[in-house]
C-alpha positions, 0 to 999 in steps of 0.5 A, spaced: 503 478 518 502 485 521 497 487 526 494 495 525 488 498 525 487 496 518 486 489 522 491 483 520 494 482 514 498 478 511 504 479 506 502 476 498 507 472 495 505 473 488 510 470 485 508 464 488 501 465 486 504 466 479 509 460 480 504 455 481 499 458 476 504 456 471 502 449 473 498 445 470 491 443 471 484 445 475 486 452 481 480 455 486 481 462 487 475 463 494 474 471 495 471 472 502 469 479 505 471 478 513 471 484 518 477 487 522 474 488 528 470 481 530 469 476 535 467 470 532 468 470 524 463 465 524 460 468 518 466 469 513 468 462 516 461 459 514 462 463 507 468 458 506 465 453 509 459 453 503 464 456 498 469 449 497 462 445 495 462 448 490 470 448 488 469 441 491 464 440 485 468 443 480 474 440 481 471 434 480 468 436 473 475 438 470 477 432 471 480 430 478 478 425 482 474 425 488 480 424 493 485 428 489 480 434 489 478 433 497 486 434 498 487 440 493 482 444 497 485 440 504 489 447 507 482 451 505 478 446 510 482 446 516 481 454 515 474 453 517 475 450 523 481 454 526 477 459 531 483 463 533 484 465 525 477 467 524 478 472 530 484 476 527 482 478 520 482 484 516 477 487 510 478 481 505 481 474 504 483 470 498 484 464 499 488 461 492 488 453 493 491 448 487 494 440 487 500 442 492 498 449 493 495 452 498 495 460 499 491 463 504 492 472 504 488 477 508 488 483 506 486 490 506 482 491 501 475 489 500 473 484 495 466 481 493 465 474 495 466 469 490 469 461 488 472 461 481 474 454 478 478 454 472 486 453 469 487 461 472 488 463 478 482 469 480 486 474 481 483 482 479 481 483 486 488 483 488 490 489 483 490 495 489 494 491 493 500 489 487 501 495 483 508 498 486 505 506 484 500 509 489 505 509 493 507 514 499 511 515 506 507 519 511 513 522 516 509 524 524 514 529 528 513 530 534 518 533 540 516 526 543 516 522 537 518 520 531 514 515 526 517 513 519 511 509 514 510 507 508 503 507 505 499 505 499 491 507 499 490 501 502 495 499 507 500 502 511 507 499 514 511 503 519 518 502 517 525 501 521 527 507 524 535 506 522 538 512 523 532 517 525 532 520 531 527 518 536 525 524 539 527 531 540 532 529 546 536 525 542 537 531 537 538 536 544 541 533 551 539 540 554 534 546 552 540 552 553 539 557 558 539 564 554 545 567 555 544 573 560 549 579 563 549 584 567 549 590 567 550 596 573 544 600 575 542 605 581 542 603 589 547 597 587 542 593 584 543 589 577 538 588 572 539 581 567 538 582 560 539 576 554 542 575 548 535 573 545 528 571 547 526 563 550 522 564 542 528 565 539 533 560 542 526 554 542 526 556 534 532 554 533 533 548 537 527 547 533 530 547 526 536 543 529 532 538 530 528 538 525 534 539 520 536 532 523 530 528 523 530 530 514 538 528 513 536 521 517 530 521 513 533 522 507 539 518 508 534 511 509 530 513 503 536 516 498 535 522 495 533 520 489 526 516 491 519 519 486 514 516 492 512 523 495 513 524 503 507 527 507 509 530 513 505 529 520 506 535 525 503 541 527 503 546 521 509 551 522 513 545 521 512 544 514 516 550 511 522 549 515 522 541 514 522 543 507 528 548 507 532 544 511 530 536 509 534 533 502 529 529 500 526 531 494 518 530 494 515 532 500 508 533 500 506 541 500 501 540 504 502 537 512 497 533 515 496 538 521 496 537 529 500 532 534 501 525 531 503 523 537 496 520 538 493 518 532 493 512 529 497 509 523 491 508 519 488 515 520 495 518 517 493 513 511 487 516 511 489 524 511 495 523 507 491 520 501 487 526 502 492 531 500 495 527 495 488 525 491 488 531 487 496 531 485 494 523 484 488 524 479 493 529 476 499 524 474 493 519 472 491 524 467 498 524 465 500 517 465 493 515 461 494 520 456 501 517 455 498 511 455 494 512 449 498 516 446 503 509 445 496 505 444 495 509 438 502 509 434 503 501 435 506 501 441 500 497 446 493 496 445 486 496 447 484 490 446 484 485 452 484 480 448 490 481 444 493 484 451 493 478 453 496 474 448 502 479 447 503 478 455 504 470 454 509 473 450 512 478 455 511 483 450 508 487 455 510 494 459 505 495 463 498 494 464 493 498 466 486 496 468 480 501 471 481 500 479 473 499 479 473 491 477 466 492 476 468 497 469 470 490 466 465 489 460 466 483 456 464 477 458 471 474 458 474 480 460 475 477 467 478 471 465 483 475 460 483 480 466 487 475 470 491 471 464 494 478 463 496 479 470 499 473 471 503 472 464 505 481 465 508 479 472 511 473 471 515 477 465 516 482 469 511 488 467 507 492 471 501 493 473 496 499 474 489 501 476 486 509 474 481 511 478 479 515 472 476 510 466 473 514 461 474 509 455 470 504 451 476 498 453 476 493 458 484 495 459 490 500 456 497 497 455 504 498 453 508 494 449 515 493 450 516 492 442 
């Protein structure tokens, strides 16, 4: 669990969900909109309470006895009376329930209110949280503080400091005075002049500081990483940092200004504003490659075929529209759930695209 301006966010152990989904029997998935800043959370708790009635009926219609249905929903029902829990929320809540399985996850994304009873968990709304692409690093640097974050479009998390200097003083213990020498002048007085101005000295020390930070960041992240790193610092630090940091993917624009009083969520928003053009271009290139492979028989545009292929472990990468309302076929949601779960189970990747200008509900690239 992490607490930040996105509210209280729980880690999503999707492997556990995938494993439970493979068990026979009916399953329930609840989605509840919540608020980051709330004092009671009464409305969200009332929403889940109402959904439980629908779920109880659905489980009994699916063949469970009243007692078994109540047992499957016991964990979710306990949540409804946990007032402190509802006061610590993010933007959305998902609850998975099945005989012998319960998970409640507070999410940093908006979700539409829904309750689904079926043979598979309803996971399509979680894809923005699941996808491994769409990640970046943000490095907030000032002389007082150095912070490294990893961010997705929807969440940001501070990474361990490791060997990264925490401040300017960690690198430069004390500021050397400009070297001075005297020369004789008339009247027995001595005049002094320096071997360099205070500005020159500060520039040298700043470069030393940024080099130490950059080299430590590269060691911590590994220089072969492909995730972009966005610098948050005063604007004049960016060209120096790019010169001295070995990390290979430093974004060519910085979040300008002293970041000491900028909270993590503001850094996340600012970073993705800068990265949006690059991400859009990458998605367009990725879409072109995926569609070419699908047209050449190495994939498919048919969601039913994709779901069937995912069961066989053939789906290498599944692409879905970022907007869930874009799914058009009557059974598209259930097919997408199945394709996602089975793709992940077989070690495949799930991705979303923001620009979806095709008639198909999904695109997949096959392993064979």
